[in-house]
LUMMAR-427839 format. One record per residue (C-alpha): y, x, z; residue in three letters. Coordinates in nm, 4 decimals, decimal comma. Each point is the difference from the previous one (the first is absolute). Layout:
N
<r><v>Y</v><u>X</u><w>Z</w><res>ALA</res></r>
...
***
This chain:
98
<r><v>1,9356</v><u>-1,8360</u><w>0,0563</w><res>MET</res></r>
<r><v>-0,2307</v><u>0,2012</u><w>0,1479</w><res>VAL</res></r>
<r><v>-0,2429</v><u>0,1484</u><w>0,2176</w><res>THR</res></r>
<r><v>-0,1256</v><u>0,3455</u><w>0,0322</w><res>PHE</res></r>
<r><v>-0,4209</v><u>0,0357</u><w>0,2127</w><res>VAL</res></r>
<r><v>-0,1229</v><u>0,2399</u><w>0,0995</w><res>ASN</res></r>
<r><v>-0,3376</v><u>0,0473</u><w>0,1956</w><res>LYS</res></r>
<r><v>0,0091</v><u>0,3397</u><w>0,2243</w><res>LEU</res></r>
<r><v>-0,3316</v><u>0,0737</u><w>0,2147</w><res>THR</res></r>
<r><v>0,1211</v><u>0,3061</u><w>0,2155</w><res>VAL</res></r>
<r><v>-0,2485</v><u>0,2751</u><w>0,0266</w><res>HIS</res></r>
<r><v>0,2842</v><u>0,2160</u><w>0,2374</w><res>GLY</res></r>
<r><v>0,1264</v><u>-0,0752</u><w>0,3176</w><res>ASP</res></r>
<r><v>0,1797</v><u>-0,3344</u><w>-0,0134</w><res>ILE</res></r>
<r><v>0,2843</v><u>0,1223</u><w>0,2020</w><res>ASP</res></r>
<r><v>0,1418</v><u>0,1806</u><w>-0,2156</w><res>THR</res></r>
<r><v>-0,1498</v><u>-0,2416</u><w>-0,2807</w><res>PHE</res></r>
<r><v>0,2161</v><u>-0,2416</u><w>0,1211</w><res>LEU</res></r>
<r><v>0,3452</v><u>0,2519</u><w>0,0759</w><res>ALA</res></r>
<r><v>-0,0676</v><u>0,1035</u><w>-0,4003</w><res>VAL</res></r>
<r><v>-0,0257</v><u>-0,3213</u><w>-0,0939</w><res>LYS</res></r>
<r><v>0,3031</v><u>-0,1505</u><w>0,2167</w><res>ASP</res></r>
<r><v>0,2378</v><u>0,3163</u><w>-0,2199</w><res>ARG</res></r>
<r><v>-0,0844</v><u>-0,1690</u><w>-0,2845</w><res>LEU</res></r>
<r><v>0,0782</v><u>-0,3662</u><w>0,1012</w><res>THR</res></r>
<r><v>0,2976</v><u>0,1266</u><w>0,0836</w><res>ALA</res></r>
<r><v>0,0657</v><u>0,1806</u><w>-0,3009</w><res>TYR</res></r>
<r><v>-0,1649</v><u>-0,2990</u><w>-0,2559</w><res>MET</res></r>
<r><v>0,1838</v><u>-0,2489</u><w>0,2134</w><res>SER</res></r>
<r><v>0,3533</v><u>0,1813</u><w>-0,0435</w><res>ALA</res></r>
<r><v>0,0274</v><u>-0,0099</u><w>-0,4331</w><res>GLN</res></r>
<r><v>0,1097</v><u>-0,2265</u><w>-0,2462</w><res>PRO</res></r>
<r><v>-0,2324</v><u>-0,2721</u><w>-0,0170</w><res>GLY</res></r>
<r><v>-0,2776</v><u>0,0100</u><w>0,2546</w><res>HIS</res></r>
<r><v>0,0579</v><u>-0,3650</u><w>0,2116</w><res>VAL</res></r>
<r><v>-0,2540</v><u>0,0332</u><w>0,2597</w><res>SER</res></r>
<r><v>-0,3176</v><u>0,1722</u><w>0,1445</w><res>ASN</res></r>
<r><v>-0,2875</v><u>-0,1209</u><w>0,2345</w><res>GLN</res></r>
<r><v>-0,2714</v><u>0,2109</u><w>0,1166</w><res>THR</res></r>
<r><v>-0,3490</v><u>-0,1464</u><w>0,1434</w><res>LEU</res></r>
<r><v>-0,2834</v><u>0,1829</u><w>0,1271</w><res>ARG</res></r>
<r><v>-0,3666</v><u>-0,1564</u><w>-0,0581</w><res>HIS</res></r>
<r><v>-0,1113</v><u>-0,1260</u><w>0,3019</w><res>VAL</res></r>
<r><v>-0,3763</v><u>0,1695</u><w>-0,0181</w><res>GLY</res></r>
<r><v>0,0689</v><u>0,2907</u><w>-0,1313</w><res>GLN</res></r>
<r><v>0,3137</v><u>0,1897</u><w>0,1759</w><res>ARG</res></r>
<r><v>0,0279</v><u>0,2126</u><w>-0,1985</w><res>ASN</res></r>
<r><v>0,0339</v><u>-0,1714</u><w>-0,3461</w><res>VAL</res></r>
<r><v>0,4521</v><u>-0,1698</u><w>-0,1015</w><res>PHE</res></r>
<r><v>0,1235</v><u>-0,1906</u><w>-0,2194</w><res>ILE</res></r>
<r><v>0,3658</v><u>0,0344</u><w>-0,1098</w><res>GLU</res></r>
<r><v>0,1820</v><u>-0,2533</u><w>-0,1420</w><res>VAL</res></r>
<r><v>0,3214</v><u>0,0365</u><w>-0,2065</w><res>ALA</res></r>
<r><v>0,2532</v><u>-0,2501</u><w>-0,1194</w><res>VAL</res></r>
<r><v>0,2007</v><u>0,1806</u><w>-0,2544</w><res>TRP</res></r>
<r><v>0,2765</v><u>-0,1918</u><w>-0,3111</w><res>GLU</res></r>
<r><v>-0,2218</v><u>0,1149</u><w>-0,3013</w><res>ASP</res></r>
<r><v>-0,2623</v><u>0,3465</u><w>-0,0748</w><res>ALA</res></r>
<r><v>0,2932</v><u>0,2198</u><w>-0,1479</w><res>ALA</res></r>
<r><v>0,2010</v><u>0,0140</u><w>0,3706</w><res>SER</res></r>
<r><v>-0,3645</v><u>0,0854</u><w>0,1860</w><res>HIS</res></r>
<r><v>-0,0754</v><u>0,2125</u><w>-0,3449</w><res>GLN</res></r>
<r><v>0,2975</v><u>0,2021</u><w>0,0961</w><res>GLN</res></r>
<r><v>-0,0050</v><u>0,0520</u><w>0,3679</w><res>ALA</res></r>
<r><v>-0,3978</v><u>0,0742</u><w>-0,0360</w><res>ALA</res></r>
<r><v>0,0750</v><u>0,2670</u><w>-0,2455</w><res>ARG</res></r>
<r><v>0,3255</v><u>0,1933</u><w>0,2312</w><res>SER</res></r>
<r><v>-0,0525</v><u>0,3293</u><w>0,0958</w><res>GLU</res></r>
<r><v>0,0486</v><u>-0,1157</u><w>0,3520</w><res>GLU</res></r>
<r><v>-0,2683</v><u>-0,2675</u><w>-0,0298</w><res>PHE</res></r>
<r><v>-0,2304</v><u>0,2441</u><w>-0,1395</w><res>GLN</res></r>
<r><v>0,0664</v><u>0,2624</u><w>0,2572</w><res>ALA</res></r>
<r><v>-0,1630</v><u>-0,2915</u><w>0,2963</w><res>LEU</res></r>
<r><v>-0,2435</v><u>-0,1168</u><w>-0,1682</w><res>ILE</res></r>
<r><v>-0,1368</v><u>0,3911</u><w>-0,0391</w><res>GLN</res></r>
<r><v>-0,0327</v><u>-0,0363</u><w>0,4418</w><res>GLN</res></r>
<r><v>-0,1327</v><u>-0,3105</u><w>-0,0928</w><res>LEU</res></r>
<r><v>-0,3553</v><u>0,1365</u><w>-0,2620</w><res>VAL</res></r>
<r><v>-0,1609</v><u>0,1967</u><w>0,3121</w><res>PRO</res></r>
<r><v>0,0050</v><u>-0,2434</u><w>0,1919</w><res>LEU</res></r>
<r><v>-0,1180</v><u>-0,3260</u><w>-0,1827</w><res>ALA</res></r>
<r><v>-0,1077</v><u>-0,1572</u><w>-0,2885</w><res>ALA</res></r>
<r><v>0,2073</v><u>-0,2571</u><w>-0,2359</w><res>PRO</res></r>
<r><v>-0,0866</v><u>-0,2711</u><w>-0,2142</w><res>ASP</res></r>
<r><v>0,2420</v><u>-0,1328</u><w>-0,1782</w><res>PRO</res></r>
<r><v>0,2208</v><u>-0,1702</u><w>-0,1881</w><res>GLY</res></r>
<r><v>0,2695</v><u>-0,2616</u><w>-0,0700</w><res>LEU</res></r>
<r><v>-0,0689</v><u>-0,4070</u><w>-0,0593</w><res>TYR</res></r>
<r><v>0,1945</v><u>-0,2673</u><w>-0,1446</w><res>GLU</res></r>
<r><v>0,0153</v><u>-0,3671</u><w>0,1826</w><res>THR</res></r>
<r><v>-0,3135</v><u>-0,1998</u><w>-0,1721</w><res>VAL</res></r>
<r><v>0,0892</v><u>-0,3304</u><w>0,1905</w><res>GLU</res></r>
<r><v>0,1355</v><u>-0,0201</u><w>0,4179</w><res>GLU</res></r>
<r><v>-0,1048</v><u>-0,2326</u><w>0,1699</w><res>SER</res></r>
<r><v>0,1396</v><u>-0,1301</u><w>0,4469</w><res>ALA</res></r>
<r><v>-0,1934</v><u>-0,1627</u><w>0,1978</w><res>GLY</res></r>
<r><v>0,0796</v><u>-0,2564</u><w>0,2392</w><res>ALA</res></r>
<r><v>0,1064</v><u>0,1555</u><w>0,3856</w><res>ARG</res></r>
***
């Protein structure tokens, strides 16, 4: 498993950004190897978001990201937000008491 993490700082209209992000998430969620997705919003900076997506492997994520449909969707995001993406592997995992 690998985790894709993308910090997005929105400098355009947030509602438009969220609509484009939702289309991207729907597309990626339907791709082979996609496991889960979560969007986080910074509490103190309402224009900063973190996308976290778990994939079965890096190759699945990379194949989905290279598709023409994904590239077209990304072009809609360019005028709205500055991305800071990365693909990560788990080094350590723990769960706390509830």
